[in-house]
Each structure stands twice: as structure tokens, then as C-alpha cells.
C-alpha positions in Angstrom: 0.0 0.2 0.3 3.2 2.4 0.6 4.3 1.7 -2.3 1.2 2.8 -4.9 0.8 5.8 -2.4 4.5 6.9 -3.0 3.6 6.5 -6.7 0.5 8.2 -7.3 2.7 11.2 -5.2 5.4 11.1 -7.5 3.3 10.8 -10.9 1.3 14.4 -9.3 4.2 16.1 -8.9 6.0 15.1 -12.5 3.5 17.2 -13.8 4.6 20.5 -12.3 7.0 22.6 -14.2 8.7 25.7 -14.5 9.6 28.3 -16.9 10.9 31.3 -17.8 10.2 33.5 -20.1 8.5 37.3 -20.7 4.8 38.0 -20.4 3.3 38.9 -23.3 -0.2 39.2 -24.5 -1.8 36.8 -27.6 -1.8 39.5 -30.1 1.7 40.2 -30.1 3.2 37.3 -28.5 7.0 37.7 -29.2 7.4 41.2 -30.5 7.1 42.0 -27.1 9.8 39.4 -25.5 12.2 42.2 -24.2 11.4 43.7 -21.3 11.4 47.2 -22.4 8.9 49.6 -21.4 7.7 50.2 -24.5 7.0 46.8 -24.9 6.0 46.4 -20.9 2.4 49.5 -22.1 1.6 47.4 -25.0 1.7 44.5 -23.0 -0.3 46.3 -20.2 -3.2 47.8 -22.8 -3.8 44.7 -24.6 -3.6 42.3 -21.3 -5.7 44.8 -19.0 -7.8 47.1 -21.2 -8.2 45.0 -24.0 -8.7 41.8 -22.2 -6.2 40.0 -24.4 -5.0 36.7 -23.8 -2.3 36.2 -21.4 1.4 34.3 -23.1 4.5 33.4 -22.0 7.2 33.3 -24.7 9.9 31.8 -23.9 12.4 31.5 -26.5 11.0 31.1 -29.7 7.6 29.0 -28.3 4.4 31.6 -27.0 2.3 29.2 -24.9 -0.6 30.2 -23.7 -1.3 31.4 -20.3 -4.5 29.7 -18.5 -7.9 32.7 -17.8 -8.2 31.6 -14.7 -4.3 32.1 -13.8 -4.8 35.5 -15.1 -5.0 37.4 -12.5 -2.3 35.9 -10.7 0.4 37.6 -13.4 -1.0 40.7 -13.7 1.0 42.2 -11.5 4.1 41.4 -14.4 2.5 41.8 -17.4 6.2 43.2 -20.1 8.4 41.1 -17.5 10.7 38.4 -17.3 9.5 35.7 -14.9 9.7 32.5 -14.0 6.1 30.1 -13.8 5.7 27.7 -11.3 2.6 25.3 -12.7 1.8 23.3 -14.5 0.1 22.2 -18.3 -3.8 21.3 -18.8 -3.7 21.5 -22.8 -2.8 23.6 -24.3 -2.3 26.5 -21.5 -0.1 27.0 -18.2 -2.1 26.5 -14.7 -0.4 29.2 -12.5 0.6 27.8 -9.3 3.2 30.4 -8.2 5.0 33.6 -10.4 8.5 35.4 -9.9 10.2 38.1 -11.5 13.4 36.1 -13.0 16.5 37.5 -13.7 
């Protein structure tokens, strides 16, 4: 029975992941993955002002951030961050977010 419980715990944690990249909006995607003031203002305008979906730009990949996770990333729009969470389908479900170097 202990083996089953340990295997179950391992399987649950195997889905957790960490990504480092820039938070952008779905319309501009990787165009605003430089952390500049101009990029941050555009992302804020699109996500806060127009209600665009938030995305994480990691290298050349653009991954949607789950809509329910949006409140967790609002203070980091346009910033380089590290997100801990999990992939559910095509979107990242955010557990935590912090500024990255």
C-alpha cells in the first residue's frame, strides 16, 4: 500500500513544471519579449485594456496562460518571470510567478 501512495505522489508532482520567459499578450506574442518599457506598456494595454489573453514567451515558443490564472500574472505584464505550474491542454495553469533575471 505504501508503494502505491508513493507512486501516486510522484505521478502528481511529475506534471509540475517551471518556465522562464516574458509575459506578453496573444496578439503580439514574441514581439514584446524584450522587457522594454514600450513592450510592457503595449502588453498592459492589450491585456488590461482590451482583455487580450496573456501568454508566456519562452524562447521561440508562445504558450497561453490559463484564463483563471490571469490575476496571478497581472503585476508582471511585459516582465521576464519564472512561472511554476502545470500544463493543462494547451495552457499553463499558474501556481506561482516571480521576477526572473
